[in-house]
C-alpha atoms as one frame of an Amber mdcrd trajectory, in Angstrom:
protein
   2.201  -5.236  13.890   3.728  -4.177  17.220   5.006  -0.991  15.754   2.206
   0.051  13.301   0.771   3.667  14.186  -2.031   2.374  16.098  -0.937  -0.589
  17.810  -2.375  -1.256  21.092  -5.569   0.598  20.107  -9.052  -1.544  20.949
 -12.088  -0.645  18.910 -15.512  -2.924  19.450 -17.654  -2.353  16.372 -20.916
  -2.614  15.641 -22.075  -1.846  12.299 -23.552  -2.119   8.718 -23.253  -1.070
   5.228 -20.249   1.059   4.655 -19.411   4.211   6.709 -18.484   2.391   9.885
 -16.921  -0.672   8.381 -14.983   1.815   6.498 -14.035   3.520   9.602 -13.096
   0.380  11.065 -10.990  -0.916   7.989  -8.629   2.560   8.085  -8.154   1.935
  11.865  -7.098  -1.624  11.233  -5.039  -0.949   8.425  -3.042   1.494  10.667
  -2.530  -1.582  13.496  -5.437  -0.933  15.849  -7.495  -4.416  17.212 -11.110
  -4.158  15.366 -13.515  -6.649  16.587 -16.502  -6.654  14.488 -19.642  -7.573
  16.464 -22.488  -8.676  14.120 -25.984 -10.600  15.204 -26.096 -14.089  14.354
 -26.330 -15.028  11.060 -24.705 -11.722  10.361 -25.900  -7.864   9.858 -28.152
  -6.485   6.553 -25.319  -6.262   4.559 -23.478  -9.639   4.964 -24.912 -10.958
   1.610 -24.614  -7.685  -0.159 -23.507  -7.391  -3.708 -20.868  -8.010  -5.207
 -20.869 -11.678  -4.411 -18.168 -14.510  -5.525 -19.767 -17.872  -7.355 -20.688
 -19.430  -4.033 -22.684 -16.531  -2.865 -19.862 -15.017  -0.604 -20.495 -11.000
  -0.125 -17.072  -9.485  -1.544 -18.253  -6.161  -0.465 -18.182  -7.352   3.023
 -15.343  -9.433   2.715 -13.033  -6.626   1.674 -14.977  -3.894   4.058 -14.213
  -6.502   7.000 -10.444  -6.990   6.032  -8.336  -7.556   8.864 -10.867  -7.595
  11.682 -11.932 -10.186  14.248 -15.466 -11.299  13.712 -17.631 -11.842  16.549
 -21.373 -13.526  16.049 -23.621 -12.934  19.112 -27.464 -13.220  19.511 -27.425
  -9.444  20.146 -31.028  -9.351  20.233 -30.870 -11.538  23.346 -30.349 -10.589
  26.893 -27.417 -12.512  27.456 -26.034 -11.680  23.726 -26.437  -7.516  24.815
 -24.558  -8.584  27.754 -21.714  -9.963  26.272 -21.372  -7.343  23.910 -21.439
  -4.605  26.772 -18.577  -6.771  28.197 -16.674  -6.525  25.321 -17.018  -3.026
  24.706 -16.548  -2.060  28.570 -13.711  -5.087  28.808 -10.159  -3.839  30.457
  -7.320  -2.945  28.441  -4.207  -0.241  28.344  -6.403   2.343  26.608  -9.458
   3.634  26.892 -13.109   1.530  25.439 -13.671   2.560  22.270 -17.041   1.870
  20.496 -17.763   2.432  16.873 -21.402   1.874  15.391 -24.027   3.418  13.028
 -26.634   1.480  14.187 -28.958   3.094  16.539 -28.475   1.713  20.364 -30.513
   1.811  23.068 -30.774   0.170  26.846 -27.331  -1.636  27.267 -25.473  -0.829
  24.797 -26.108   3.564  25.296 -23.532   5.478  25.737 -25.371   6.252  29.147
 -25.316   2.704  30.285 -21.704   2.018  29.383 -20.296   4.949  30.426 -21.382
   4.133  33.905 -19.134   0.979  33.654 -16.369   2.861  31.967 -16.460   6.448
  32.564 -13.416   6.703  29.509 -15.384   5.231  26.828 -14.965   6.585  23.631
 -18.298   6.287  21.666 -18.508   7.474  18.527 -21.981   7.044  17.051 -23.181
   7.917  12.968 -26.740   8.830  12.594 -28.611   9.396   9.456 -29.582  13.112
  10.404 -28.973  15.532  13.195 -32.183  14.622  14.416 -31.413  11.165  14.805
 -33.928  10.428  11.948 -32.641   7.885   8.979 -31.174   8.550   6.041 -28.640
   6.828   3.544 -25.953   7.791   1.183 -28.481   8.107  -1.606 -31.248  10.146
   0.409 -29.137  12.316   1.401 -27.280  12.877  -1.967 -30.605  13.857  -3.540
 -30.887  16.396  -0.782 -27.459  18.032  -0.926 -27.605  19.702  -4.466 -25.421
  17.375  -6.505 -27.403  15.058  -8.395 -28.944  18.246 -10.134 -25.471  18.990
 -11.501 -24.285  16.003 -12.463 -24.724  14.312 -15.979 -26.298  16.597 -18.628
 -29.220  17.715 -17.616 -31.284  16.667 -20.218 -32.900  13.708 -17.956 -33.378
  15.111 -14.711 -31.487  14.371 -11.908 -28.579  12.124 -12.166 -27.667   9.890
  -8.771 -24.138   9.041  -8.027 -22.744   5.588  -8.116 -19.952   6.331  -6.132
 -21.415   6.697  -1.963 -19.186   9.651  -1.402 -21.081  10.978   1.650 -21.064
   7.109   3.119 -16.763   6.893   2.684 -16.310  10.030   3.474 -17.974   9.822
   6.830 -15.859   7.147   7.105 -13.171   9.002   7.101 -14.493  11.310   9.594
 -15.348   8.631  11.743 -11.658   7.213  12.114 -10.822  10.469  12.522 -13.099
  10.865  15.403 -11.717   7.835  17.135  -8.107   9.609  16.847  -9.055  13.255
  18.381 -11.320  11.431  21.015  -8.523   9.128  21.930  -5.884  11.856  22.158
  -8.509  13.929  24.086  -8.371  10.848  26.651  -4.430  10.648  26.534  -4.307
  14.302  27.849  -7.486  14.241  30.078  -8.165  10.759  30.990 -11.839  11.501
  30.128 -13.893   9.785  27.597 -16.881  11.075  25.016 -19.769  10.307  22.818
 -18.685  11.431  19.557 -21.981  11.987  17.316 -21.960  12.203  13.351 -24.627
  13.015  11.265 -24.246  11.681   7.312 -26.097  14.767   6.267 -23.906  16.869
   8.119 -21.065  15.614   5.959 -22.826  15.966   2.941 -24.259  19.459   3.507
 -21.009  20.478   5.269 -19.230  20.088   2.057 -21.382  21.993   0.052 -20.453
  24.453   2.149 -16.937  24.085   2.146 -16.862  24.193  -1.352 -18.454  27.186
  -1.627 -21.330  26.538  -3.415 -23.942  27.631  -0.643 -22.141  30.709  -0.559
 -22.643  31.274  -4.629 -26.342  30.675  -3.814 -26.953  32.807  -1.163 -24.231
  36.056  -2.584 -24.589  35.280  -6.058 -27.890  33.687  -6.805 -26.339  31.286
  -8.700 -28.558  27.973  -9.967 -26.012  25.708 -11.160 -26.903  23.147 -13.633
 -25.726  20.252 -14.832 -22.517  20.658 -17.040 -21.769  17.065 -18.519 -18.311
  15.894 -18.666 -17.035  19.656 -18.424 -14.772  20.554 -15.533 -16.771  23.290
 -13.315 -15.080  26.992 -13.249 -12.375  26.041 -15.960 -11.243  23.385 -18.745
 -11.810  20.124 -18.954 -13.752  17.400 -20.512 -13.875  13.948 -22.438 -13.358
  12.820 -25.813 -14.073   9.757 -27.649 -10.991   8.527 -29.405 -10.556   6.278
 -32.844 -10.287   2.779 -31.176 -13.558   3.526 -28.679 -11.886   4.636 -25.729
 -12.264   7.972 -24.058  -9.773  10.122 -22.469 -10.294  12.927 -19.865  -8.215
  15.922 -20.579  -7.975  19.026 -17.763  -6.257  22.582 -18.336  -6.803  24.575
 -14.878  -3.527  26.723 -15.319  -1.895  28.818 -18.271   1.162  26.097 -18.234
  -1.576  23.637 -18.643  -3.662  25.029 -21.240  -0.476  26.044 -23.154   0.890
  22.218 -23.074  -2.514  20.992 -24.151  -2.801  23.128 -27.499   1.083  22.552
 -28.625   0.559  18.661 -28.082  -2.882  19.214 -30.429  -1.367  21.479 -32.972
  -3.639  24.345 -31.775  -1.751  27.128 -30.307  -2.346  29.315 -33.185  -5.777
  28.774 -34.485  -7.720  28.055 -31.514  -7.176  31.141 -29.628  -7.695  32.978
 -33.039 -10.860  31.627 -33.889 -11.962  32.139 -29.909 -11.163  35.873 -30.458
 -13.343  36.243 -33.913 -16.337  34.881 -31.583 -15.309  37.068 -28.473 -14.027
  34.982 -26.116 -10.338  35.039 -24.517  -8.553  31.968 -23.554  -5.897  33.367
 -21.498  -7.595  32.616 -18.137 -10.178  30.086 -16.061 -13.009  32.008 -16.417
 -12.082  33.045 -20.053 -11.855  29.156 -20.993 -14.795  27.811 -19.425 -17.100
  30.403 -21.029 -15.600  29.008 -24.638 -15.960  25.340 -23.345 -18.009  24.430
 -26.043 -15.818  26.264 -28.832 -12.685  24.116 -27.322 -14.291  20.896 -26.962
 -15.511  21.172 -30.833 -12.201  22.236 -32.176 -10.677  19.541 -29.807 -12.806
  16.649 -30.640 -11.324  15.688 -34.324  -7.963  15.635 -32.925  -8.921  12.835
 -30.530 -11.172  11.541 -33.212  -8.035  10.522 -35.634  -5.969   8.807 -33.109
  -6.006   6.040 -30.968  -6.019   6.333 -27.148  -2.125   4.471 -27.348  -1.609
   7.664 -29.489  -2.818  10.255 -27.846  -0.690   8.864 -24.981   2.324   9.308
 -27.359   1.297  12.810 -27.798   0.748  13.796 -24.396   4.298  13.150 -22.844
   4.601  16.971 -21.650   4.598  16.531 -17.764   2.685  19.736 -17.685  -0.853
  18.128 -19.264  -3.385  16.622 -17.081  -5.147  13.952 -19.071  -6.071  10.285
 -18.610  -7.804   7.165 -20.098 -11.414   6.359 -18.924 -11.220   2.690 -17.535
 -13.367   0.258 -16.350 -12.734  -1.654 -13.102 -11.541  -4.860 -15.610  -9.260
  -2.227 -17.268  -7.702  -1.188 -14.595  -6.474  -4.287 -13.346  -5.072  -4.918
 -16.884  -3.655  -1.578 -17.854  -2.811   0.337 -14.807   0.612  -0.374 -12.830
  -1.109   1.720  -9.980  -3.483  -1.004  -9.645  -0.815  -3.896  -9.316   1.586
  -5.153  -7.240   4.152  -2.708  -8.188   2.505  -0.485  -5.861   3.211  -0.669
  -2.628  -0.262  -0.344  -1.303  -1.617  -3.825  -3.204  -1.101  -7.287  -2.699
  -2.336 -10.289  -4.014  -4.120 -12.426  -1.062  -5.872 -15.618  -0.659  -9.238
 -14.899   1.358 -10.617 -18.078   2.397 -13.797 -18.920   1.162 -13.268 -15.789
  -1.209 -10.925 -16.397  -3.884  -7.474 -14.681  -4.011  -7.028 -11.274  -5.507
  -5.392  -7.915  -5.774  -6.196  -6.247  -2.012  -5.314  -2.702  -0.797  -3.696
  -1.805   2.254  -4.148   1.785   3.455  -3.059   4.695   1.015  -1.371   6.289
   3.531   2.999   5.979   3.928   4.457   6.310   6.934   8.305   7.191   6.552
   8.929   5.641  10.207   6.586   2.537  10.257   6.393   0.032   6.725   2.402
  -0.514   5.889   0.505  -3.315   7.750  -0.633  -5.750   5.630  -4.193  -6.181
   3.542  -5.448  -8.166   5.993  -7.433 -11.185   5.672 -11.450 -11.333   5.114
 -12.877 -13.388   8.208 -15.312 -15.634   8.270 -18.709 -14.682  10.400 -18.074
 -15.261  13.467 -14.403 -16.652  13.101 -13.376 -15.244  16.391 -16.216 -15.700
  18.617 -14.833 -18.132  20.916 -11.249 -16.639  20.839 -12.180 -13.408  21.525
 -14.911 -13.900  24.608 -11.778 -16.278  25.960  -9.452 -13.949  25.711 -11.291
 -10.770  26.598 -14.011 -12.139  29.027 -11.965 -15.327  30.641 -14.874 -17.902
  29.495 -13.705 -21.067  29.500 -15.090 -24.131  27.878 -18.108 -24.647  29.856
 -19.126 -21.344  30.061 -18.765 -21.187  26.163 -20.820 -24.556  25.602 -23.552
 -22.898  27.654 -23.883 -20.107  25.501 -24.123 -22.352  22.204 -26.858 -24.288
  23.623 -28.467 -21.290  24.451 -28.007 -19.885  21.014 -26.579 -16.721  22.101
 -23.418 -17.468  20.133 -23.021 -20.667  16.647 -21.686 -23.788  16.819 -18.338
 -23.860  16.461
């Protein structure tokens, strides 16, 4: 879309897994031209689960929607030379190279910036010293598994790749910040980000490191309770579950009114030495509060809970699996402008998201189609490098690119 926020910005992405591909996706969903380069046969994430009935990765397809896919033998000298030329190809803006892979030789910042001094290279590593790490090996060192779950069975790994997803958004932000610097100065730069720094900076920003250092606190796993205020999950009469949160006094009062406990629960708490008129007091009395609330939920279906929880001051939500989200939640439907049903050739037709950002000046960019691996190899080499049919055929014979 010519009037999209990032229209005219071109990015060469050389990546795998979540962080860098999600950064490229976020930029593509704002109108940037993102060209993902993969080795012949695809990178190590090409077949990652979940997959459709034909074995095509739904994970890969969704992370690369709206991008152009180029497939090169990047292990060969000719393939690396072609990739270098793609990264450094002339254009109206800076050359932008986004990667979470270890690159050297012709693809290092030193080599590329000799050709394009205005090169912006944004690169993710596992740790600041360059050593490897993935989301799970970062998370286990960052304290969060120890406060996840009940604590009865040791540390609990998360299932959301939180640090990859967060790092992806930071990589996209880095591209835009570096591009702004280029606009002001004409200078490119090498921007580095470590996955472990993302997790550890988050722990610091939330105050958890300061709490340990200044107060000697050793946080324990707290089940489904909300840390520092009141919140917990409850089973309903029809086998569903709901999450209830009361942080402010107004939210707490609304919860008591809806459940009919506005008099009895504070009195019972006071008899046991608890005060429920502050976040800290409600957190300290969380077990007592949940014990009092549990029968109310157990006697009602999820629909009856929803009927009782109409006060807008209440903070609550039903637990849903992914299938229930699709079936029940209007936010996960075409009623939400972020979603459209899209037919992805070779993958299937399904509800597909574009950017969650809603700009007042420009419409949302469509969600984008999942490319086939290498689908745009020839057209990209023609357009950006000026290669003709004879040159492309020579590259095919050499095995540098795939057959048409």
